[in-house]
C-alpha positions as CSV (number, residue, x, y, z in Angstrom):
1,M,0.3,0.2,-0.4
2,R,2.7,2.1,1.2
3,R,4.2,1.9,-2.4
4,I,1.0,2.0,-4.1
5,A,0.4,5.6,-2.2
6,L,4.1,6.8,-2.9
7,A,3.6,5.7,-6.6
8,V,0.3,8.0,-7.0
9,F,2.4,10.7,-4.7
10,L,5.0,11.1,-7.4
11,F,2.7,11.0,-10.2
12,V,0.6,14.0,-9.1
13,L,4.1,15.2,-7.8
14,G,5.5,14.8,-11.8
15,S,2.2,16.2,-13.0
16,T,2.5,19.6,-10.9
17,V,5.9,20.1,-11.3
18,L,5.5,19.8,-15.0
19,G,2.5,22.5,-15.0
20,Q,4.5,24.4,-12.9
21,A,7.8,24.6,-15.3
22,G,5.2,25.5,-18.7
23,R,5.6,22.4,-19.5
24,G,3.4,19.8,-21.5
25,A,3.2,17.2,-24.7
26,I,1.9,16.4,-28.3
27,A,1.3,12.9,-29.0
28,G,-1.0,10.9,-31.6
29,K,-0.7,8.4,-34.8
30,V,1.2,8.8,-38.1
31,T,-0.9,7.3,-40.7
32,T,-0.2,7.1,-44.7
33,D,-2.5,8.1,-47.1
34,Q,-3.7,4.3,-47.6
35,G,-4.5,4.3,-43.5
36,D,-1.2,2.2,-42.6
37,P,0.8,3.2,-39.9
38,A,4.0,5.3,-40.9
39,A,6.4,3.4,-38.8
40,G,10.0,5.6,-38.4
41,V,9.0,8.7,-39.8
42,T,10.2,11.5,-37.9
43,V,7.7,13.9,-36.0
44,Q,9.2,17.2,-35.6
45,A,7.6,20.0,-33.4
46,K,8.9,23.3,-34.2
47,E,8.7,26.9,-31.5
48,M,7.5,28.8,-33.2
49,A,8.9,31.4,-31.1
50,T,12.4,30.7,-31.3
51,G,12.3,27.7,-34.2
52,K,13.8,25.2,-32.0
53,I,13.3,22.1,-33.4
54,S,12.3,18.7,-30.7
55,S,12.1,15.2,-32.6
56,V,11.2,12.0,-32.3
57,A,10.8,8.8,-34.4
58,A,7.4,7.0,-34.6
59,G,6.6,3.1,-32.8
60,K,5.8,0.5,-35.3
61,A,2.2,0.9,-34.9
62,G,2.8,4.9,-36.2
63,E,2.6,5.9,-32.6
64,F,4.1,9.2,-31.1
65,R,5.1,11.4,-28.1
66,L,7.1,14.4,-28.3
67,A,7.5,14.9,-23.8
68,N,8.7,18.4,-21.8
69,L,7.7,20.9,-24.4
70,P,8.0,24.2,-23.0
71,A,4.5,25.7,-23.5
72,G,3.4,27.6,-26.5
73,T,2.8,27.7,-30.2
74,Y,4.9,25.2,-32.6
75,E,4.9,23.6,-36.3
76,I,4.0,20.4,-36.0
77,S,5.9,18.2,-39.0
78,V,6.6,14.8,-40.9
79,P,9.5,15.4,-43.6
80,Q,8.8,13.7,-47.2
81,M,9.4,9.9,-46.4
82,G,10.4,8.2,-49.9
83,L,8.5,9.5,-53.1
84,R,4.6,9.4,-53.3
85,T,4.0,10.7,-49.8
86,A,4.6,15.0,-49.1
87,R,5.9,16.3,-46.7
88,Y,3.4,17.2,-43.9
89,A,3.2,20.5,-41.7
90,Q,0.5,21.7,-39.7
91,P,1.6,25.5,-38.1
92,N,-0.2,27.4,-34.5
93,V,-0.5,24.4,-33.2
94,V,-0.9,25.7,-29.5
95,I,0.8,23.0,-26.5
96,E,-0.6,23.7,-22.7
97,A,1.5,23.7,-19.6
98,G,0.9,20.2,-17.9
99,K,-1.1,18.9,-20.2
100,T,-0.8,16.8,-22.9
101,L,-2.6,17.7,-26.4
102,T,-3.8,14.0,-28.8
103,F,-2.8,14.9,-32.5
104,N,-2.7,12.5,-35.2
105,I,-1.1,12.8,-38.6
106,A,-2.2,11.8,-41.8
107,L,0.1,12.1,-44.8
108,M,-1.0,13.0,-47.8
109,P,0.1,11.9,-51.2
110,N,3.1,14.3,-53.0
111,N,1.7,17.1,-55.0
112,F,3.3,16.9,-57.7
113,G,1.9,13.2,-58.5
114,I,5.5,11.5,-58.6
115,I,5.0,7.8,-58.0
116,G,6.4,5.7,-55.9
117,D,6.0,3.4,-52.7
118,D,6.6,4.7,-49.7
119,A,5.8,1.9,-48.1
120,A,8.6,0.2,-49.3
121,F,11.1,2.8,-48.9
122,L,9.6,3.1,-44.7
123,Q,10.5,-0.8,-44.6
124,M,13.8,-0.1,-46.1
125,Y,14.2,2.5,-43.8
126,N,13.0,0.6,-41.0
127,K,15.3,-2.8,-41.7
128,Y,18.3,-0.9,-41.4
129,S,17.7,2.3,-39.4
130,N,20.1,0.6,-36.4
131,I,23.1,-0.4,-37.9
132,K,25.7,0.9,-35.0
133,G,29.1,0.7,-35.9
134,P,32.6,3.3,-36.4
135,T,33.3,4.8,-39.9
136,P,35.0,2.6,-42.4
137,R,38.0,4.0,-43.3
138,A,40.1,3.7,-47.1
139,A,43.6,2.1,-47.4
140,D,44.7,6.3,-47.3
141,G,42.9,6.8,-44.4
142,H,40.4,8.2,-45.7
143,P,36.2,7.6,-44.6
144,D,35.2,5.0,-47.3
145,F,31.8,6.1,-49.4
146,S,31.4,2.6,-51.3
147,G,28.2,0.6,-50.6
148,V,24.3,1.0,-51.3
149,W,22.5,3.8,-49.7
150,L,19.1,4.7,-49.2
151,A,19.3,8.4,-50.3
152,N,16.3,10.3,-48.5
153,V,14.9,15.0,-49.1
154,D,15.9,17.4,-46.6
155,P,13.8,17.5,-43.5
156,N,13.7,21.0,-43.6
157,P,14.1,22.5,-47.3
158,E,14.4,26.1,-47.7
159,P,12.1,27.5,-50.3
160,A,14.4,29.1,-53.3
161,Q,14.7,32.7,-54.0
162,M,14.6,33.1,-57.6
163,L,14.3,36.4,-60.2
164,P,11.3,36.7,-62.1
165,W,12.2,34.7,-65.2
166,A,12.9,31.7,-62.9
167,D,9.5,32.4,-61.2
168,A,7.6,32.9,-64.3
169,E,9.2,29.5,-65.3
170,W,8.1,27.5,-62.2
171,N,4.5,29.0,-62.2
172,R,4.4,27.9,-65.4
173,R,5.7,24.6,-64.9
174,R,3.1,24.5,-61.7
175,E,0.3,25.6,-64.0
176,R,0.8,22.6,-67.0
177,A,0.7,20.4,-64.0
178,F,4.9,19.5,-64.7
179,E,4.0,18.5,-68.5
180,G,7.9,17.9,-70.2
181,M,9.3,17.0,-67.3
182,P,12.4,15.3,-68.3
183,T,12.4,12.1,-66.5
184,S,8.8,11.6,-68.0
185,R,10.7,11.7,-71.5
186,C,13.2,9.0,-70.1
187,L,15.7,11.6,-70.4
188,P,18.3,12.2,-66.9
189,A,17.0,12.7,-63.8
190,D,17.8,15.7,-61.5
191,P,22.0,15.9,-61.0
192,T,21.8,16.8,-57.6
193,L,20.8,13.5,-56.9
194,T,18.1,14.5,-54.2
195,L,15.6,11.3,-55.1
196,P,14.7,9.0,-52.2
197,V,16.2,6.1,-53.9
198,F,18.7,3.8,-53.8
199,Y,22.2,4.4,-54.9
200,K,25.5,3.0,-55.0
201,I,29.2,4.1,-54.6
202,I,32.5,2.8,-55.7
203,Q,35.5,4.7,-54.3
204,T,39.0,4.2,-55.6
205,R,41.9,6.4,-54.4
206,S,41.9,8.5,-57.9
207,L,37.7,8.3,-58.8
208,L,34.4,8.0,-56.7
209,V,31.4,6.7,-59.2
210,H,27.3,6.7,-58.1
211,L,25.4,4.5,-59.7
212,F,21.7,4.6,-59.5
213,E,18.3,3.1,-61.5
214,Q,17.3,6.1,-63.1
215,D,19.3,7.4,-66.6
216,P,21.7,8.0,-67.2
217,H,22.9,5.8,-64.6
218,Y,26.0,6.9,-63.3
219,R,28.2,10.2,-62.0
220,Q,31.7,10.0,-61.9
221,A,33.6,12.3,-59.7
222,F,37.1,12.4,-59.9
223,L,39.7,12.3,-56.9
224,D,43.1,12.6,-58.7
225,G,43.8,16.8,-58.2
226,R,42.7,17.5,-61.6
227,D,41.2,21.0,-62.6
228,H,37.5,20.7,-64.8
229,P,38.0,21.5,-68.5
230,K,38.2,25.3,-69.7
231,D,35.8,24.3,-72.7
232,L,33.4,21.8,-71.1
233,D,30.5,20.6,-73.7
234,P,27.4,20.9,-71.1
235,T,25.7,17.4,-70.5
236,W,23.1,16.4,-68.0
237,M,25.4,15.5,-65.1
238,G,28.2,17.5,-65.8
239,H,32.1,17.7,-64.8
240,T,32.9,16.8,-61.3
241,T,36.2,16.9,-59.6
242,G,37.1,15.6,-55.7
243,R,39.0,16.8,-53.2
244,W,39.5,16.3,-49.4
245,E,39.1,18.3,-46.5
246,K,40.2,16.1,-43.6
247,D,37.5,13.8,-43.4
248,T,35.0,16.1,-45.7
249,L,35.0,14.9,-49.5
250,V,34.1,17.8,-51.5
251,L,33.1,17.2,-54.8
252,D,32.5,20.3,-57.2
253,T,30.4,20.2,-60.6
254,V,30.1,22.3,-63.1
255,G,28.8,22.1,-67.3
256,L,25.4,20.7,-66.2
257,N,23.6,21.7,-69.5
258,D,19.9,24.0,-68.7
259,K,17.9,20.8,-69.5
260,S,17.4,19.2,-66.5
261,W,14.7,20.5,-63.6
262,L,16.5,20.7,-60.2
263,L,15.7,19.0,-56.9
264,Q,12.6,16.0,-57.1
265,A,8.7,17.8,-55.8
266,T,10.0,21.0,-56.6
267,W,11.8,21.1,-60.1
268,L,13.2,24.4,-60.6
269,P,14.6,26.1,-63.3
270,H,18.2,26.8,-64.1
271,T,20.9,28.3,-66.8
272,E,24.2,27.0,-67.9
273,M,25.6,28.8,-65.3
274,L,25.0,26.6,-62.9
275,H,27.4,25.4,-60.1
276,I,26.5,22.5,-57.4
277,V,29.5,21.9,-54.4
278,E,28.4,18.6,-51.9
279,R,30.4,18.2,-48.5
280,Y,30.3,14.8,-48.5
281,T,30.7,13.1,-44.4
282,R,30.4,9.6,-43.2
283,P,29.8,10.0,-39.1
284,D,29.3,6.5,-38.2
285,L,29.0,3.3,-40.2
286,G,24.8,3.4,-41.1
287,H,25.4,7.3,-42.0
288,L,26.3,9.3,-44.7
289,N,25.4,13.3,-44.3
290,I,25.6,15.2,-47.4
291,D,25.1,19.1,-47.7
292,V,24.4,20.6,-51.0
293,T,24.8,24.2,-52.3
294,I,23.3,25.2,-55.6
295,E,24.4,28.3,-56.8
296,D,23.1,30.2,-60.4
297,P,23.3,34.0,-60.3
298,A,21.5,34.2,-63.5
299,T,18.6,31.7,-61.6
300,F,18.3,32.3,-58.2
301,I,18.5,35.3,-56.2
302,K,21.0,33.5,-53.6
303,P,22.7,29.9,-53.0
304,V,20.0,27.1,-52.1
305,E,21.0,24.9,-49.9
306,R,19.6,21.1,-49.6
307,H,21.1,19.0,-46.1
308,V,20.5,15.4,-46.8
309,S,21.3,12.1,-44.6
310,W,21.7,8.5,-46.2
311,L,21.4,5.3,-44.4
312,F,23.9,2.1,-45.4
313,T,21.5,-0.9,-46.4
314,P,24.3,-3.0,-47.2
315,G,21.9,-5.9,-48.5
316,E,20.7,-4.2,-50.9
317,E,21.7,-4.0,-54.4
318,L,20.0,-2.0,-57.4
319,L,18.1,-3.5,-59.8
320,E,17.8,-3.0,-63.9
321,A,15.9,-0.2,-65.3
322,I,15.4,0.4,-68.5
323,C,13.1,3.8,-70.0
324,A,12.1,2.6,-73.4
325,E,8.8,1.2,-74.5
326,N,4.9,1.9,-72.7
327,N,5.8,5.1,-71.0
328,K,2.1,5.6,-70.2
329,F,3.2,8.9,-68.8
330,Q,3.1,11.2,-71.8
331,E,-0.5,9.4,-72.3
332,Y,-1.9,10.2,-69.1
333,S,-0.5,10.6,-65.5
334,A,-1.2,11.4,-61.7
335,F,-1.0,15.5,-62.9
336,K,-4.1,15.0,-64.5
């Protein structure tokens, strides 16, 4: 009886202290647009007054709880996971001191009509999310990025600030339901490699190669100290060189044509002045962090940044993918 009384006393005391401290909580369940539990997705609570972000991964049944949050107004968000589910964001959510707000989240299909399988993405994500271990290193002592990786999108992307002509072009694309997107016509994908799909990296002392299932299926970065050629013929993936800054690999890409559409789910225009810088770090065995800076003074008012994290998936392999006949996208698509 004394133990029960003590437990009740501590519970009441804890609740009182929580209320006195001006803190509350939010809890609920995350489901996909099909009603399935969205296990493993990250739920974020951004305090609108300070910009501080608290986050938690949803459990197997999609359940989540964020406790000990200062009372105030928040934006509750779930980053895009996979190709089909769009980023979720709900601003002006009020959390009161001493109370737990029940907040259920239903993820919606991607507004840009991208066809994909977010359930399969989450299955892969959850399968490998607990890989532990130190950063592997190559014979030269640098981090080794080799392996198959499951990419993801930036959980908190900042909108691009574009010049008037680029804004007009982007609005035209949106009004036409993104008709003419290069990948719909079997043309190469986004050169920034920010699609949430599998990529394979092959790394040697003088060369790093990305392999992927979309056209043109590869990109190579030269690590042998060479410079970019002076007279580059613009191509879809450009010319990439790399250099080491201690444990960070910096990839520098120029010589890109103006035909590609940048950053999946936004599909931004650009010119041949496009310059992409990527900074690769591998903090441990299971993760590869990539900070992307996109510069084009003829398109963007200021550089566009994306910060993505890839997940190591040692049990997976790329599949053969040929974009050729029976492409129904041009006849009818999810955009219509």
